[in-house]
Structure formats: structure tokens, C-alpha cells
ZADREN-190104 format. One record per residue: residue number from 1; residue in three letters; z, x, y of N, C-alpha, C in turn. Coordinates in steps of 0.05 Angstrom, whole numbers. Example, Ala and Ser with C-alpha at 12.3 -4.5 7.8 and 13.67 -1.06 7.14 Angstrom:
// residues 2
pos	code	n_zz	n_xx	n_yy	ca_zz	ca_xx	ca_yy	c_zz	c_xx	c_yy
1	ALA	156	264	-114	156	246	-90	156	264	-66
2	SER	142	257	-45	143	273	-21	157	258	1
This chain:
// residues 458
pos	code	n_zz	n_xx	n_yy	ca_zz	ca_xx	ca_yy	c_zz	c_xx	c_yy
1	UNK	392	197	-488	382	203	-461	404	215	-445
2	UNK	398	236	-429	418	249	-413	425	233	-388
3	UNK	447	240	-376	456	227	-351	444	243	-328
4	UNK	426	231	-313	413	246	-291	432	251	-268
5	UNK	428	275	-257	443	282	-232	433	265	-209
6	UNK	451	256	-192	442	240	-169	438	258	-145
7	UNK	444	284	-147	440	301	-124	411	309	-121
8	UNK	401	325	-140	373	332	-139	364	347	-115
9	UNK	382	364	-104	376	379	-80	368	407	-85
10	UNK	374	418	-108	366	445	-115	344	444	-136
11	UNK	321	454	-128	297	449	-145	285	475	-155
12	UNK	276	474	-180	260	495	-192	231	485	-192
13	UNK	213	501	-181	185	493	-178	169	506	-200
14	UNK	151	490	-212	133	500	-233	104	496	-222
15	UNK	89	518	-222	61	517	-212	43	523	-236
16	UNK	31	502	-249	12	507	-270	-14	517	-258
17	UNK	-28	534	-274	-54	544	-265	-71	550	-290
18	UNK	-97	549	-287	-115	554	-309	-130	580	-305
19	UNK	-123	601	-319	-137	626	-318	-134	640	-291
20	UNK	-136	667	-291	-134	682	-266	-107	680	-253
21	UNK	-104	693	-230	-78	691	-216	-74	664	-203
22	UNK	-49	655	-200	-44	630	-187	-52	630	-158
23	UNK	-59	607	-147	-68	604	-120	-43	605	-102
24	UNK	-42	626	-85	-18	629	-67	-16	606	-47
25	UNK	-39	596	-39	-39	573	-20	-26	549	-32
26	UNK	-32	544	-58	-20	521	-72	11	525	-74
27	UNK	19	549	-81	47	555	-83	62	550	-57
28	UNK	50	560	-35	63	557	-9	65	527	-1
29	UNK	43	513	-5	43	485	2	62	468	-14
30	UNK	64	474	-40	83	460	-57	112	465	-49
31	UNK	117	490	-41	144	496	-31	150	481	-6
32	UNK	130	478	12	133	463	37	138	433	30
33	UNK	124	423	10	128	395	2	157	391	-7
34	UNK	166	409	-24	194	407	-34	214	407	-12
35	UNK	211	426	7	230	428	29	228	403	47
36	UNK	203	393	51	200	368	67	215	345	55
37	UNK	217	345	28	232	323	14	262	327	16
38	UNK	271	350	26	299	355	29	311	373	7
39	UNK	293	384	-10	303	401	-32	306	430	-23
40	UNK	324	444	-36	327	473	-33	313	486	-56
41	UNK	294	503	-50	279	516	-72	294	539	-83
42	UNK	303	536	-108	319	557	-121	301	579	-132
43	UNK	278	572	-143	259	592	-155	233	578	-160
44	UNK	212	594	-163	185	584	-170	175	599	-194
45	UNK	165	584	-214	153	596	-237	124	587	-240
46	UNK	107	605	-248	79	598	-253	76	595	-283
47	UNK	57	577	-291	53	572	-319	22	570	-324
48	UNK	12	589	-338	-17	589	-344	-22	568	-366
49	UNK	-40	550	-361	-47	529	-380	-77	529	-385
50	UNK	-85	540	-408	-113	538	-415	-119	511	-428
51	UNK	-100	502	-445	-103	476	-458	-77	461	-453
52	UNK	-77	441	-436	-52	426	-431	-40	414	-456
53	UNK	-14	418	-459	1	406	-481	4	376	-477
54	UNK	-5	360	-495	-5	331	-492	23	320	-489
55	UNK	42	333	-502	70	323	-501	86	334	-478
56	UNK	81	359	-470	98	372	-450	83	384	-426
57	UNK	57	385	-427	39	398	-408	39	428	-412
58	UNK	63	440	-413	65	469	-416	76	476	-444
59	UNK	72	500	-453	79	509	-480	109	513	-483
60	UNK	118	515	-508	146	517	-515	159	543	-504
61	UNK	143	565	-505	154	590	-494	160	588	-465
62	UNK	142	577	-450	147	574	-421	170	554	-415
63	UNK	172	534	-432	194	515	-429	221	528	-432
64	UNK	223	546	-451	249	561	-454	254	577	-429
65	UNK	234	589	-418	237	605	-393	246	587	-370
66	UNK	234	563	-368	242	544	-347	271	536	-350
67	UNK	279	530	-375	306	521	-380	326	543	-372
68	UNK	320	568	-380	338	590	-373	339	595	-343
69	UNK	316	592	-329	316	596	-300	332	574	-286
70	UNK	330	550	-297	344	527	-285	374	531	-288
71	UNK	383	540	-311	411	545	-315	422	568	-298
72	UNK	405	589	-295	413	613	-280	415	607	-250
73	UNK	398	589	-240	397	584	-211	413	559	-204
74	UNK	422	543	-224	437	519	-218	419	496	-209
75	UNK	393	498	-215	375	477	-206	380	451	-222
76	UNK	381	429	-208	385	403	-222	360	386	-220
77	UNK	338	397	-210	313	382	-207	290	401	-214
78	UNK	271	391	-230	247	406	-236	223	393	-223
79	UNK	209	407	-206	186	397	-193	161	410	-204
80	UNK	142	394	-213	118	404	-226	94	398	-208
81	UNK	79	418	-200	56	414	-182	31	406	-197
82	UNK	34	384	-211	12	374	-228	19	345	-236
83	UNK	-1	328	-239	6	301	-248	16	301	-277
84	UNK	37	286	-282	48	284	-309	45	256	-319
85	UNK	39	253	-345	39	227	-357	67	218	-361
86	UNK	72	191	-363	99	182	-368	112	195	-392
87	UNK	97	199	-414	108	212	-437	116	241	-432
88	UNK	99	256	-418	105	283	-412	131	285	-395
89	UNK	133	267	-376	157	267	-359	182	262	-375
90	UNK	181	242	-393	205	236	-410	212	259	-428
91	UNK	191	271	-440	196	293	-459	208	318	-445
92	UNK	198	323	-421	208	346	-406	237	341	-397
93	UNK	243	317	-389	271	311	-381	290	313	-405
94	UNK	281	304	-428	298	305	-451	304	334	-459
95	UNK	283	351	-458	287	379	-466	302	395	-446
96	UNK	296	391	-420	308	407	-399	335	396	-389
97	UNK	340	370	-396	365	357	-388	368	357	-357
98	UNK	346	353	-344	346	351	-315	324	332	-306
99	UNK	326	322	-282	305	304	-272	280	320	-269
100	UNK	257	308	-275	231	321	-272	214	303	-255
101	UNK	202	314	-234	185	298	-216	159	313	-213
102	UNK	137	299	-215	111	312	-212	102	310	-183
103	UNK	78	321	-177	68	322	-149	67	295	-136
104	UNK	56	275	-151	54	249	-140	81	237	-133
105	UNK	100	239	-151	127	229	-146	140	242	-122
106	UNK	135	269	-118	146	283	-96	134	273	-69
107	UNK	108	270	-68	95	260	-44	105	231	-37
108	UNK	108	215	-58	117	188	-53	146	188	-42
109	UNK	162	207	-51	189	209	-41	189	217	-11
110	UNK	172	235	-4	170	243	25	161	220	41
111	UNK	141	205	32	131	182	46	153	161	50
112	UNK	170	158	30	192	138	32	212	147	53
113	UNK	216	173	57	234	182	78	222	179	106
114	UNK	195	182	108	183	183	134	175	156	146
115	UNK	171	136	128	162	110	138	182	98	157
116	UNK	172	89	180	189	77	201	182	48	206
117	UNK	157	41	207	149	14	213	153	-5	189
118	UNK	153	-31	194	155	-50	173	131	-47	154
119	UNK	107	-44	165	83	-41	148	84	-15	132
120	UNK	93	7	144	94	32	130	113	31	106
121	UNK	136	18	110	156	15	89	145	-2	66
122	UNK	130	-23	73	118	-40	52	97	-24	36
123	UNK	81	-8	50	60	8	37	72	28	18
124	UNK	94	41	27	106	61	10	119	48	-15
125	UNK	133	26	-11	145	12	-33	124	3	-54
126	UNK	102	-7	-44	80	-15	-62	70	8	-78
127	UNK	66	31	-65	56	55	-80	77	64	-100
128	UNK	102	64	-92	124	73	-110	125	55	-135
129	UNK	124	29	-131	126	10	-153	102	13	-172
130	UNK	79	17	-161	55	21	-178	59	47	-195
131	UNK	70	67	-183	75	92	-197	97	88	-218
132	UNK	117	72	-211	140	68	-229	132	50	-252
133	UNK	112	33	-249	106	14	-270	99	28	-296
134	UNK	87	51	-295	80	66	-319	103	82	-330
135	UNK	125	84	-314	147	100	-322	173	84	-325
136	UNK	170	58	-328	193	40	-329	212	46	-351
137	UNK	201	58	-373	218	63	-396	239	85	-391
138	UNK	234	102	-371	252	124	-366	280	114	-359
139	UNK	300	128	-369	328	124	-360	343	102	-375
140	UNK	328	86	-392	342	65	-406	350	74	-434
141	UNK	373	66	-443	382	73	-470	384	49	-488
142	UNK	376	26	-477	379	1	-493	354	-16	-492
143	UNK	331	-2	-490	306	-17	-486	299	-35	-509
144	UNK	307	-28	-533	299	-45	-556	319	-67	-561
145	UNK	341	-68	-546	361	-88	-551	351	-115	-541
146	UNK	352	-135	-557	342	-162	-550	364	-178	-537
147	UNK	355	-194	-517	374	-213	-506	378	-236	-525
148	UNK	357	-243	-540	360	-263	-561	364	-250	-588
149	UNK	371	-266	-608	373	-255	-635	401	-247	-643
150	UNK	421	-248	-626	448	-241	-633	464	-267	-635
151	UNK	487	-266	-650	503	-290	-654	512	-300	-627
152	UNK	507	-325	-623	514	-338	-597	493	-335	-576
153	UNK	473	-318	-582	452	-313	-562	424	-316	-575
154	UNK	422	-332	-596	397	-335	-610	377	-351	-593
155	UNK	352	-344	-596	331	-357	-581	308	-338	-579
156	UNK	287	-346	-565	263	-329	-563	270	-303	-550
157	UNK	285	-304	-527	293	-279	-514	270	-261	-506
158	UNK	277	-239	-494	258	-218	-487	273	-192	-485
159	UNK	259	-170	-488	272	-144	-486	278	-139	-457
160	UNK	297	-120	-452	304	-113	-425	279	-101	-411
161	UNK	263	-86	-425	239	-74	-414	220	-96	-405
162	UNK	216	-117	-421	198	-138	-413	208	-153	-388
163	UNK	234	-156	-386	246	-169	-363	241	-152	-338
164	UNK	245	-126	-341	241	-108	-318	212	-108	-309
165	UNK	193	-107	-329	165	-108	-322	157	-134	-308
166	UNK	168	-156	-317	162	-181	-304	172	-182	-275
167	UNK	197	-172	-271	208	-172	-244	193	-153	-226
168	UNK	184	-130	-237	169	-111	-222	142	-123	-214
169	UNK	129	-136	-232	103	-148	-226	106	-169	-204
170	UNK	128	-184	-206	133	-205	-185	137	-192	-158
171	UNK	151	-170	-157	155	-156	-132	129	-144	-121
172	UNK	113	-133	-139	87	-123	-131	70	-144	-118
173	UNK	69	-168	-130	53	-190	-119	64	-198	-92
174	UNK	90	-198	-89	103	-206	-64	95	-186	-42
175	UNK	97	-160	-48	90	-140	-29	61	-141	-21
176	UNK	44	-146	-41	15	-148	-35	9	-171	-16
177	UNK	23	-194	-19	18	-217	-1	28	-210	27
178	UNK	51	-197	29	62	-190	55	44	-170	70
179	UNK	33	-150	54	15	-131	66	-11	-144	75
180	UNK	-20	-163	60	-45	-177	68	-41	-192	95
181	UNK	-17	-203	99	-11	-216	125	-11	-195	148
182	UNK	1	-172	142	2	-150	162	-26	-141	168
183	UNK	-43	-139	147	-71	-130	151	-86	-150	168
184	UNK	-81	-176	165	-94	-196	182	-87	-192	211
185	UNK	-61	-187	216	-51	-182	244	-64	-156	255
186	UNK	-65	-135	239	-77	-110	248	-107	-114	254
187	UNK	-121	-129	237	-149	-135	241	-154	-150	267
188	UNK	-136	-169	273	-139	-184	298	-135	-165	322
189	UNK	-116	-146	320	-112	-127	342	-136	-110	346
190	UNK	-148	-101	323	-172	-84	325	-195	-100	337
191	UNK	-198	-125	330	-219	-141	342	-215	-145	372
192	UNK	-190	-147	380	-185	-149	409	-193	-123	423
193	UNK	-189	-100	410	-197	-75	422	-228	-74	423
194	UNK	-241	-84	403	-270	-84	402	-281	-101	425
195	UNK	-268	-125	429	-277	-143	450	-273	-130	477
196	UNK	-253	-113	480	-249	-99	506	-270	-78	511
197	UNK	-287	-73	491	-309	-54	493	-300	-25	498
198	UNK	-275	-19	490	-266	8	492	-273	23	467
199	UNK	-285	47	470	-291	63	446	-265	71	432
200	UNK	-266	74	405	-242	80	389	-244	108	378
201	UNK	-223	123	382	-222	151	373	-197	154	355
202	UNK	-200	167	332	-178	170	314	-173	200	309
203	UNK	-148	209	310	-141	236	304	-137	238	273
204	UNK	-151	255	260	-148	259	231	-144	289	227
205	UNK	-136	296	202	-132	324	196	-112	328	174
206	UNK	-111	353	165	-92	360	144	-63	357	155
207	UNK	-45	350	137	-17	347	147	-7	372	160
208	UNK	8	368	181	21	390	197	1	406	212
209	UNK	-23	395	219	-42	409	235	-36	406	265
210	UNK	-18	388	272	-10	384	300	-22	360	313
211	UNK	-29	339	297	-42	315	307	-23	301	327
212	UNK	2	297	319	20	282	336	27	297	362
213	UNK	29	323	361	33	339	385	9	336	403
214	UNK	-15	336	392	-39	332	408	-40	304	419
215	UNK	-33	284	403	-32	256	413	-13	254	437
216	UNK	10	266	435	30	264	457	19	278	482
217	UNK	5	301	478	-6	315	501	-28	299	515
218	UNK	-43	284	500	-65	268	511	-55	242	524
219	UNK	-34	230	513	-26	204	521	0	203	537
220	UNK	15	224	535	42	224	548	62	207	532
221	UNK	54	200	507	72	184	490	93	203	478
222	UNK	111	191	462	132	206	449	131	201	419
223	UNK	107	202	407	105	199	378	120	222	365
224	UNK	132	216	342	148	236	328	131	259	319
225	UNK	138	284	326	124	308	319	143	329	310
226	UNK	138	341	287	156	361	276	140	380	258
227	UNK	151	404	255	137	424	238	144	419	209
228	UNK	133	397	198	138	390	171	115	373	161
229	UNK	112	372	135	90	357	123	95	327	125
230	UNK	74	312	132	76	283	134	97	274	154
231	UNK	97	287	178	116	278	198	109	250	209
232	UNK	83	243	208	74	217	217	62	201	194
233	UNK	72	177	190	60	159	171	48	134	185
234	UNK	62	124	205	54	99	217	35	105	240
235	UNK	12	91	242	-7	97	263	4	88	290
236	UNK	-2	104	311	6	98	338	-20	96	354
237	UNK	-23	76	371	-47	71	386	-41	70	415
238	UNK	-56	84	432	-53	84	461	-80	85	474
239	UNK	-82	74	498	-106	76	514	-103	101	532
240	UNK	-124	117	534	-123	140	551	-149	139	569
241	UNK	-147	152	592	-170	154	610	-183	182	608
242	UNK	-209	181	604	-225	206	603	-243	207	627
243	UNK	-256	230	632	-273	232	656	-294	210	657
244	UNK	-303	199	634	-323	178	634	-313	150	630
245	UNK	-286	147	628	-275	120	624	-253	120	604
246	UNK	-244	95	597	-221	92	579	-230	91	550
247	UNK	-212	101	532	-217	99	503	-190	92	490
248	UNK	-191	82	466	-167	76	450	-164	99	430
249	UNK	-141	113	431	-135	136	414	-114	128	393
250	UNK	-119	135	368	-101	128	346	-92	154	332
251	UNK	-66	157	328	-55	179	312	-51	169	283
252	UNK	-61	183	263	-61	173	236	-45	192	217
253	UNK	-40	182	193	-26	198	173	-42	223	166
254	UNK	-28	245	161	-42	270	153	-51	268	124
255	UNK	-72	284	118	-82	285	91	-71	310	77
256	UNK	-74	310	51	-66	333	35	-83	334	10
257	UNK	-87	357	-1	-104	359	-25	-91	342	-48
258	UNK	-108	331	-64	-99	314	-87	-80	292	-78
259	UNK	-87	279	-55	-71	257	-46	-71	235	-68
260	UNK	-48	226	-76	-47	206	-98	-63	181	-92
261	UNK	-78	172	-111	-95	149	-107	-79	124	-100
262	UNK	-55	121	-111	-38	98	-104	-32	98	-74
263	UNK	-29	122	-62	-23	123	-34	-48	116	-18
264	UNK	-71	126	-26	-96	119	-12	-100	89	-12
265	UNK	-95	77	-35	-99	48	-37	-78	33	-21
266	UNK	-53	41	-22	-32	27	-8	-35	30	23
267	UNK	-45	53	32	-47	57	61	-75	51	71
268	UNK	-89	32	58	-116	26	67	-117	14	95
269	UNK	-96	-2	103	-97	-13	130	-91	9	151
270	UNK	-73	27	144	-68	49	163	-93	67	166
271	UNK	-105	73	143	-129	91	143	-153	77	156
272	UNK	-152	50	159	-175	36	171	-177	44	200
273	UNK	-156	55	213	-159	65	240	-179	87	241
274	UNK	-180	103	220	-200	124	218	-227	113	210
275	UNK	-227	94	191	-252	84	180	-268	68	201
276	UNK	-254	56	220	-268	39	239	-270	52	267
277	UNK	-265	78	269	-267	92	294	-296	98	301
278	UNK	-301	101	327	-327	110	337	-330	140	335
279	UNK	-307	154	336	-307	183	335	-281	192	322
280	UNK	-283	212	304	-260	225	292	-255	252	305
281	UNK	-231	256	315	-223	282	324	-208	296	302
282	UNK	-222	314	288	-212	327	264	-196	352	273
283	UNK	-169	350	271	-151	371	281	-146	391	258
284	UNK	-149	416	265	-146	438	245	-126	458	256
285	UNK	-109	468	238	-90	489	245	-106	515	246
286	UNK	-112	525	270	-128	549	273	-115	574	260
287	UNK	-89	574	258	-74	597	247	-72	596	217
288	UNK	-82	575	204	-80	572	175	-102	589	162
289	UNK	-94	608	145	-115	625	132	-133	608	113
290	UNK	-124	585	105	-140	568	88	-153	545	103
291	UNK	-158	549	128	-167	526	144	-194	515	135
292	UNK	-212	533	124	-238	523	114	-233	503	91
293	UNK	-215	510	73	-209	493	51	-196	466	61
294	UNK	-179	468	81	-167	444	92	-188	426	104
295	UNK	-207	437	118	-229	420	129	-244	406	107
296	UNK	-250	420	86	-265	408	63	-248	387	50
297	UNK	-222	391	47	-205	371	34	-202	346	51
298	UNK	-200	349	77	-199	325	94	-226	310	93
299	UNK	-248	325	94	-274	312	92	-277	296	66
300	UNK	-265	307	44	-267	293	19	-251	266	20
301	UNK	-227	267	32	-211	242	34	-226	222	53
302	UNK	-237	232	74	-252	214	92	-275	200	78
303	UNK	-289	216	61	-311	204	46	-300	183	26
304	UNK	-276	188	15	-264	170	-4	-257	143	8
305	UNK	-249	143	34	-240	118	47	-263	106	62
306	UNK	-287	117	61	-310	105	74	-314	114	103
307	UNK	-303	137	110	-305	146	138	-321	172	140
308	UNK	-335	179	118	-349	204	117	-372	207	136
309	UNK	-384	185	145	-408	186	162	-402	183	192
310	UNK	-376	179	198	-369	176	227	-371	203	241
311	UNK	-382	204	265	-384	230	279	-357	243	283
312	UNK	-357	270	281	-332	285	283	-334	306	305
313	UNK	-311	311	317	-307	333	335	-284	350	323
314	UNK	-290	375	317	-270	393	306	-252	405	328
315	UNK	-226	403	325	-207	414	344	-190	435	330
316	UNK	-193	460	337	-177	481	326	-152	484	343
317	UNK	-130	474	333	-104	474	348	-88	499	341
318	UNK	-66	503	356	-47	525	351	-59	552	355
319	UNK	-77	554	376	-88	581	381	-67	599	393
320	UNK	-44	588	401	-22	605	410	-10	622	388
321	UNK	-16	615	363	-6	631	340	-25	652	331
322	UNK	-48	655	344	-67	675	336	-63	701	351
323	UNK	-72	723	339	-69	749	352	-91	753	372
324	UNK	-91	777	384	-111	784	404	-138	785	390
325	UNK	-159	775	403	-186	776	391	-197	804	390
326	UNK	-214	809	371	-226	836	368	-256	832	368
327	UNK	-271	854	368	-300	853	369	-312	839	344
328	UNK	-297	839	322	-307	827	297	-301	798	295
329	UNK	-288	786	315	-278	759	313	-296	738	326
330	UNK	-321	745	331	-339	725	342	-344	703	322
331	UNK	-346	678	332	-350	655	314	-378	655	303
332	UNK	-381	654	276	-408	653	264	-418	624	264
333	UNK	-443	621	257	-454	594	255	-441	580	232
334	UNK	-438	553	235	-427	537	214	-444	539	189
335	UNK	-471	540	193	-489	541	170	-484	566	153
336	UNK	-475	587	165	-472	612	150	-445	615	138
337	UNK	-424	605	152	-397	610	142	-379	586	142
338	UNK	-389	563	145	-371	539	144	-361	532	172
339	UNK	-353	507	176	-345	497	202	-321	512	213
340	UNK	-302	519	196	-277	530	206	-275	560	207
341	UNK	-295	574	196	-292	603	194	-300	617	220
342	UNK	-282	616	239	-287	628	265	-273	654	270
343	UNK	-260	664	250	-246	690	253	-218	688	264
344	UNK	-199	696	249	-171	695	258	-168	712	283
345	UNK	-155	702	303	-151	717	328	-173	713	348
346	UNK	-194	697	342	-216	695	360	-212	674	382
347	UNK	-190	659	381	-187	637	399	-162	638	416
348	UNK	-155	662	426	-132	664	443	-136	648	468
349	UNK	-161	646	479	-167	630	502	-180	604	494
350	UNK	-173	582	506	-186	557	499	-216	558	505
351	UNK	-232	546	488	-261	546	492	-273	523	477
352	UNK	-298	519	483	-315	500	468	-339	515	458
353	UNK	-348	508	434	-373	519	424	-386	500	404
354	UNK	-411	504	400	-426	487	381	-445	505	367
355	UNK	-441	511	341	-460	527	326	-487	514	325
356	UNK	-507	530	318	-535	520	316	-536	495	297
357	UNK	-521	497	275	-519	474	257	-489	470	251
358	UNK	-479	446	258	-451	441	253	-439	424	274
359	UNK	-413	420	272	-399	402	290	-390	417	315
360	UNK	-389	402	337	-379	412	362	-349	420	358
361	UNK	-341	443	370	-314	453	365	-300	458	391
362	UNK	-274	452	392	-257	458	415	-233	474	405
363	UNK	-226	496	418	-203	512	411	-182	509	432
364	UNK	-157	501	424	-137	495	444	-109	498	432
365	UNK	-89	495	449	-61	494	440	-48	469	451
366	UNK	-44	449	434	-31	424	443	-3	429	452
367	UNK	11	447	439	39	452	446	41	463	474
368	UNK	23	482	482	24	494	508	8	478	529
369	UNK	-8	458	519	-24	442	538	-48	456	548
370	UNK	-57	478	536	-81	492	545	-106	483	530
371	UNK	-127	479	544	-152	470	532	-155	440	531
372	UNK	-136	425	542	-137	396	540	-161	384	556
373	UNK	-167	397	579	-190	387	595	-216	391	579
374	UNK	-218	413	564	-242	418	548	-245	396	527
375	UNK	-222	388	515	-223	367	495	-231	340	507
376	UNK	-220	334	530	-227	308	543	-257	307	549
377	UNK	-268	330	559	-296	331	565	-313	327	540
378	UNK	-304	341	518	-319	340	493	-319	312	482
379	UNK	-296	299	483	-295	271	472	-312	253	489
380	UNK	-311	256	515	-328	239	533	-357	243	527
381	UNK	-366	268	523	-394	273	517	-402	262	489
382	UNK	-384	265	470	-390	255	443	-393	225	443
383	UNK	-378	211	460	-380	182	462	-400	173	483
384	UNK	-412	193	496	-432	187	517	-420	169	539
385	UNK	-396	176	547	-383	162	569	-395	171	595
386	UNK	-402	153	612	-415	160	637	-403	145	661
387	UNK	-406	157	684	-396	145	709	-420	133	724
388	UNK	-414	113	740	-433	102	759	-419	103	786
389	UNK	-435	108	807	-424	110	834	-444	98	854
390	UNK	-434	87	875	-451	76	896	-437	54	911
391	UNK	-453	37	924	-442	15	940	-448	-12	927
392	UNK	-429	-30	929	-434	-57	918	-422	-77	938
393	UNK	-437	-99	942	-427	-120	959	-415	-143	942
394	UNK	-391	-150	949	-377	-172	935	-374	-196	954
395	UNK	-381	-220	945	-376	-244	962	-347	-250	963
396	UNK	-340	-268	981	-311	-275	985	-300	-287	960
397	UNK	-316	-300	943	-306	-313	919	-298	-293	897
398	UNK	-305	-267	901	-300	-246	880	-275	-231	886
399	UNK	-255	-244	898	-230	-230	905	-217	-218	880
400	UNK	-218	-233	858	-205	-223	833	-219	-197	824
401	UNK	-245	-196	825	-260	-172	817	-252	-148	835
402	UNK	-250	-154	861	-242	-133	880	-215	-122	873
403	UNK	-196	-140	866	-169	-130	859	-170	-113	833
404	UNK	-187	-121	814	-189	-106	789	-200	-78	794
405	UNK	-220	-76	812	-231	-50	819	-210	-32	832
406	UNK	-194	-44	849	-172	-28	861	-152	-19	840
407	UNK	-146	-37	821	-127	-29	800	-137	-6	783
408	UNK	-163	-5	779	-175	17	764	-177	43	781
409	UNK	-172	41	807	-175	65	824	-204	72	829
410	UNK	-222	52	827	-250	57	829	-260	56	857
411	UNK	-245	45	876	-255	41	903	-249	66	920
412	UNK	-271	77	930	-268	101	947	-267	94	977
413	UNK	-281	72	984	-280	63	1012	-287	33	1012
414	UNK	-279	19	1033	-283	-10	1034	-287	-19	1063
415	UNK	-305	-38	1066	-309	-50	1093	-312	-80	1089
416	UNK	-297	-96	1104	-297	-125	1102	-314	-137	1125
417	UNK	-327	-159	1120	-342	-174	1141	-340	-204	1134
418	UNK	-355	-220	1148	-353	-249	1144	-363	-258	1117
419	UNK	-381	-242	1104	-392	-249	1078	-376	-239	1054
420	UNK	-356	-222	1059	-341	-212	1037	-333	-183	1041
421	UNK	-340	-166	1022	-333	-137	1024	-356	-120	1015
422	UNK	-358	-97	1028	-376	-76	1019	-360	-53	1009
423	UNK	-362	-47	983	-345	-27	970	-361	-3	961
424	UNK	-349	21	966	-360	45	954	-343	51	930
425	UNK	-356	51	906	-341	54	881	-351	78	865
426	UNK	-333	88	848	-340	109	829	-323	102	804
427	UNK	-336	96	782	-321	86	759	-337	90	733
428	UNK	-323	87	710	-336	89	685	-357	67	681
429	UNK	-380	74	670	-401	55	667	-392	32	649
430	UNK	-377	37	628	-367	16	610	-350	-4	625
431	UNK	-332	7	643	-315	-11	658	-332	-28	678
432	UNK	-352	-15	690	-369	-30	708	-384	-52	695
433	UNK	-395	-46	672	-410	-67	657	-392	-90	650
434	UNK	-368	-84	640	-349	-105	632	-340	-122	655
435	UNK	-330	-109	676	-319	-124	698	-340	-141	714
436	UNK	-363	-128	719	-383	-142	735	-395	-165	719
437	UNK	-398	-161	692	-410	-182	676	-391	-206	674
438	UNK	-365	-201	673	-345	-222	671	-343	-238	697
439	UNK	-343	-224	720	-336	-238	745	-359	-243	763
440	UNK	-381	-228	761	-402	-231	781	-427	-219	768
441	UNK	-441	-234	753	-463	-224	736	-484	-207	751
442	UNK	-489	-214	777	-510	-199	791	-500	-174	805
443	UNK	-474	-171	807	-463	-150	824	-471	-123	815
444	UNK	-472	-118	788	-478	-91	779	-506	-83	786
445	UNK	-524	-103	788	-552	-97	795	-554	-86	823
446	UNK	-535	-94	840	-536	-85	868	-522	-59	872
447	UNK	-511	-47	851	-497	-22	853	-517	1	857
448	UNK	-514	15	879	-533	37	885	-527	60	866
449	UNK	-547	69	850	-541	90	830	-535	117	843
450	UNK	-519	133	831	-513	160	842	-537	179	838
451	UNK	-536	202	850	-557	222	845	-557	229	815
452	UNK	-579	239	805	-582	244	776	-562	264	766
453	UNK	-555	284	783	-537	305	773	-508	294	770
454	UNK	-502	271	782	-475	260	780	-473	238	760
455	UNK	-495	232	746	-496	208	729	-480	211	704
456	UNK	-475	235	695	-460	238	670	-444	264	670
457	UNK	-432	270	647	-416	294	645	-434	318	642
458	UNK	-425	340	654	-441	365	652	-438	376	624
């Protein structure tokens, strides 16, 4: 077995493909993944595979080309944009005398770098160990050596590999128990939000679509946002106020095509923010030429985690990167051309639209802050958030309720008398139902309703 380099910063990329020309989108995304992991891309080679080689994945002729390219470019790492079996990985490393990492291993490495919270680190380690369990044989030169059976060391013994597998399994079980405790805590927090009767909204989308930038623009938070894949792993939750009342907004991990199943399983508690939401705000990079494919890939992952039936609002972000609209750039119906096919350059100005058949769409730029009011209105309408306005009389014993109404900024005018207060209020219907039911069950019934045209969002 060769001695692996510990640097692994200069990478040669291999893009397998079956028939026809290679997918340029796949090549570009794989290069982005490599750079996100901290690698310098020395070169990219494509390898047509009609029948995958069971031992090496790719044929001997292409392997010689890969070896020559690695030596010429000084690459000490080979990245393969395809799942590799443990045997294929070992055989490639032995032949190429360099570390070989497949797509799953690369994504796991990025996740390990990005995880910040205690839960996120546990989830990544769990996924890594599950992936490693099938590859434990790699890198050892003494796996068949017995601890027992030698002079002075006779006994039942066990192989080094068996010891490592036993320790790994013990660590997996320990991580699983710790994550289950974290999941109980997260479930309790979600139940508390449910009891508060606040609707839940989750930002979802392909990685690097701008979800965290949009989250910061809506909440004023400082969630980490960067032009890189998987910038956000740990969910961030904030309450925001919309025209019709308050909602809980969650920023979630970005999706990517062929997301490793180990990661989907490990991040089940994080992804539950999407699975248990009342509305999904599906963020799309409007400037991405493959945005239709991205939408379909995110929908597939949502279906896999059990969130496929939750109502969605499509948000086409980064319209600042689009060119001037032309006469040919009018948005077609979803039924005719797909949810995302709205024509490059058609969204220089923020707007809302809803095709005859399809999801409601908002076009905006989170970076520049344009179109945010349109998004707030659309979310409010999708959740059917409504305002109530009128006059309500509170008895003297309802001083706490009066203070809560003032804290919400719901009181427009107030008059006090011997019996208590007469308040003119304008507030979200959900807040009114919650506060009046808690403190003064009959008070909401005495609220004078507003005119019909003011009862909801236009």
C-alpha cells in the first residue's frame, strides 16, 4: 500500500458519463464542489463508461491517461464524480498511487468543514462513520496480523480490522444516542412554536441559491452567507412580522443532485424544519441556466424526506444577475414549460406572477433588497394571514392584555373610563385570537369588524 499524501489540495477531476457528450452542468457543479472543499482543480478529464468496470469503474486505457495527467499537473488527489465501491476505491488508489475520493466522500468533507453547531457536527460525524464503515480496510498494511497467536501473545485474539470495526460500531451507537437526545430537544422547541400558533415557513432550495441571504434580508439576522456550495448546514430560526401577522422562518441546508443517502438520514432532524413547515419558500437562482433541473432535483429530495405535499412558493432570486428583458422573455405557463422556465433576462424588475397551472412565483434580489415586500405579501396570502380592526372594550382586570396589545403595536387609539379602557386596535387575526382567548374569552366577540375591503390582503 502506498503512503498517502496528507496535503490533497491539488485535484484531478474525473467526470464519468454514459454515451453522448458529457453534461457541462455536471462538470461545472463538480468543480464548484471541489473548490468548496478547498481543492485547487488542476485538470478535468471525462470518461465515457458504457459498461462500468467492476474493479476500477473506468477502463485501463483511460486509467493510463488519468495517471499521466496527474503526474503532469502534480495532482495528489483524484476526485471522481460518481459513487465508488470500497473495492474500486482501493484499486484506483493502488494503481494511481494517489488518494481517490468519490462524490459522496467529497460532499461529506464539505459538510465536515461547514458544520458549526453541536448537532450539525454530530450529524456529519455519523454520516462520515457510516460511509467509512464500508471502507475501513483502506490504508492498513497489517490487517491480517493477529493480536493473538504469537509467542507470548497466544489467545483467542482478534484482527486489527475486527477491533476497528467494533470500536467504530460503538462510536456509531454513541452518536446515535446523542442525536436522539438532540432530536427530543428540537421536537420540544417545535411543539412550543406550534402552541404559539405561529405559522411555520421554511426556506428550501438548491445549494447556493441565496437562501441565507434572503433569510438575513427578511429577518435582519446575520446567518452565514457566502457564494459557495453548502454555506449553511445548521438551521436558523427567527420570528418575523408580515402584513398579516407573525410567522416562524427557518433557513435550512441546501440540496444538491444525488445527495448521499447517508446525509439525508443523518440530517433528518435538520430537514424536519422543512418537513413540518406550513409553507415552503423554494428559492431558485434565477440566473442559473439549469434552474428548471434544479427545481426538479429539490422537489425530488423534498419528496424523499416526506415534504413533497407541503404548499410551495417559488422565489426566483438573483434577478440582479439577469440581462435586460426582451420581447421574447415573457414568462410562459408552468404547464407548458415548467415552473422555472421564465426566460433569462425577464426578471430585471421584481414582480409576482402565477401561471394558469403552477406555483405562485416571486422575482426578487435578496442581495439588493428589491422585491422583498412582494415576497412578504405572497407569503401572507399563501398562509391566509389576515388582519382584524375595530374597537374593543377591556375591563379593569384585563390590564395584562392591554399591555400585550401595546407591546404588539396593535393599539391605534385608547380612551379610559371608570369601567376600564376602550381601545381602537388593528392587528393580525391570529394574534387577536390567541391573546383574547388567553386573557378575556369574550373580548374578541366585541371587536367591531373592519370593512370588507380591509379584512385581508389585496
